[in-house]
N, C-alpha and C positions, 0 to 999 in steps of 0.2 A: 174854451177852446175858441182858437184863433181860426175863424173859417175864409180862408183865402185859397184859390187856384187858378191865379191869373197867370203862371208865367211855370215855365219849365224848372226855375231854381224853386217855387212854390211848391211844385208836384215832388221834385227830388227830397226837400228837404219834409214833406208830407209824409212819402215812401220811406225817410230815414227811420220814422218812429214804430218801422215796423221791424222788429229783432229779427235778423236772419243768424245761419252759420255762416262761418267763412271757411272758404274753399279754395284750394289752387289747383286749377286747370292745367295740365300737360298733354305736350302730344310733342310731335318731331316735325321737324322740316328738313329731308334728306336725313341726315344722320344726327343733326342740331336740334338738341333738348330745349323747347320750348315752354313757357310757362306764365301765368297771371293771376291774380288775386280775383275772386268771383264772389257773389253771394245770391246769385240769381240762378240757383239749381234747386232742382225739386225732382223727387219720386215720380213718376207717371206711370205706371203699369207694372200689376205683376205675374199677367199674361196677356202680353210675352214681359219679362223682366225689360223695364225701359226708364230711364229718366229723362231729362231734357236739362240744358245748361244756354243760357243766353249770353251771346255777346255781342259787343259792339262791332257793326261793319267795319270801322275805322282800323280794329286793331290788327296786328299781325298774326295773332293767336287765331283768331276767327279764320284766315286765310291758310294756314297751315293745319286745323283741323278739317278742313273743306277739302284739302290736296292730300292728306294723309290717311286722313277715314276712319282715324283711332285716337281715342283721348282718355284722359283719365282725371276724374273727379278727387283729390285728396283732402280729406276734411279735418281741418286744423284743431289742435288742443288747445286748452287754455293759456299753456304756458308758450304758444308760437307768435304771438305778434312780431314779432323781429322776422320772421320768415313769412309771414302775411305781409308785411310792407314791403321788403325786400322784393314778392313778385310782384307788388303793385305799381312798382316804378317802371319807366323804361330807362334799361342800362344793357351793356353789350352780354354780361354774361350772368344771369339771375343763378345759374347752377351752381356758382362759384362756392365750396364747401359745404355743398348741399348733397347728403347722400343720398342714392336714388337704388331703388331695385327696378331693374332692367329687363326683367323675363316677358313682359306682355308685350312689346314693341312699340310701347312709350313710356317716360320715367314715371315711375310711381317715389312718391317723398317716403321715406324711409321713416322718417319723424311725425306723419298722418296718423291720425287716432282712427281713421277709417278711409278707406279706398274703393274707387268702383272704376272699373277699365271698360269701354265702351266702343263696340264699332258704330259709326255712324249710319243710322237707319234712313231720314230726313233731315234736311237741311228747309228751314220754313222762314217765310221774311217775318221779322216783327218790326217793323215801324227802321229803326235805325238801330236796328240788332238783329243778328240771323238767330233764331231756336234750332238749335241742335236736338233731335230725340235719339239717343244712344240706347243700342241693344246691348246688355251686360254679359258680358262675356268672364268677369271676375269679379269678386268683392270681399272683402275681410273687413275686421274692425276689430278693434281693444274694447275688451269689457268693461274694465274698469278706468275710464275717460270721460273727460270732459271737454266740451267743446268752446273754442275761442269763440263769441259772439259780437258783431256788429251790430250798434246803435246811434244813432244822430251823429254820423261821423268819425266816431271811435269805437274803439277794441274794447273788450271786457269779456268776462267770464260769471257764471250762471253761480247764485248764491248757493251754499251746502243746504240740501234740506235737513230741518232739524226734527 
């Protein structure tokens, strides 16, 4: 193992060795849907039901979540790399051609294998990110599905159990 931790680049590369699930965080700015690909998502509490998402302070999605007060975490399936890449770039209409369910005040991606809709309970400082604590309003998942994963800057799938 190479032991370096001199720069932010080293830290990012080191943390890239942590396999994470891939989600698209969605919200609204007025009536406009907003979204971004994220891997900094985690369950926080069962009582009350809460999760956290960490969003870069420079991102418009962070401002939109803070203003709207609600967001959704859309967990992507193993066949959703194009969807992940679509929401990972800055472009005018990330939602073009993307089917959503709009029953919860924020767009929920129809192709997600799991979704959690939250109201913002707290917004905490976290260096160059904001840590949003979300109170869970709704959650659902597909039983027979497998996640898209992120590792060392690339996307992949879990190997089937034998």
